[in-house]
C-alpha angles and dihedrals in degrees: 000000000000135000118237111272094243091059094060129089123230133196125221090276093056093251119140116250135189114277113267098198125041123241121240115270090358124122115192141171114270123237091258090059096254129103100220113012119149092010092294092128093065093092088089090070096051111116092232094053095079136005109244092345094166090058092059090049091048091054090051092048092053090050092049089051091056093046091052088052089052088056088066087069105025112047114223098246143124093251094058098051095101095051120111139183142159090269093052089046091054093049092046090053093048094049093052092045089054091050089053091048093051094045091049090050092052092050097043095046088052090054097255108163129189134165108247131006123333117245140171092290086065096040091053088069087073090070088074095046099037105024091230092167089062095058119105123196122196133196109230093209118039140145109220136010105294097084099120127066137189098194096183097041091117089067093058094080096039095271118151107198124080109197095213092050092047087052090052092054092045095049092043096054099034109022094161095061101025100039095116091059090069088072136144093268094054092043090056091047089051096048088047088052090052091049089052092050096048091043090051087059108033104020102211097328112126099175090241127123113268114258115211119232099008095130135037105207125326136267118294130238098050095301127131128206105263127228107289094041099251114076124058122231131193113208121218116269094183099089111130113232091250090058097047127094121253119177143112102252092195087067099033096052090067091065115105088241114010095182138083132200129248123247115226 
């Protein structure tokens, strides 16, 4: 996976270098391999980083709240993945709508312009700039083996179709005949996709005041607690050095506009 040439930085010898100014709505690995060491992950909370960022997080938090309520009635387990209902259908629709809204925001705030409406052919460009196919999302409580999802994995090899998103479109436009495709499995794929997209923008920042003592240690296996405090997310570690960020945010944040835009 490579970033478009115009999005890279070069030194006087023509060699690629880490990126010295973060892109809008784009969270990336730092040159040291971390995502937030030495306070250099705080760019995601800057008011110029994203238009109305907290509103996108609020929409996700409300959706997560409703999904956790669903878990009171549908146990998170392998055996329940095929089940479907009007409530699951509703949540599946909402999750995919939020993914579309976030993807559109990333593109538009990075000056992406297209005649007509944006669609998944446009949103798939974000796999190059945000490494969405490398994100893993894990259920913290699960009966069985299917607790971890890579919702954008189909994009890793150049594929275009996401089964759970195709199911959303089918069940949206022909609910009578396609109702069963808006099932528990596809809902979980969709919410995992949304977690990947918001994480790829805001890391783990939820725009809420820090609460002391809410967690004793973090998830194991290289995962972090995702925005919202329930799901686990594993951030990509496959960023080439030339596509990582390297800056001192304490200095950069004093610029009138410390961000740049992506080139698609």
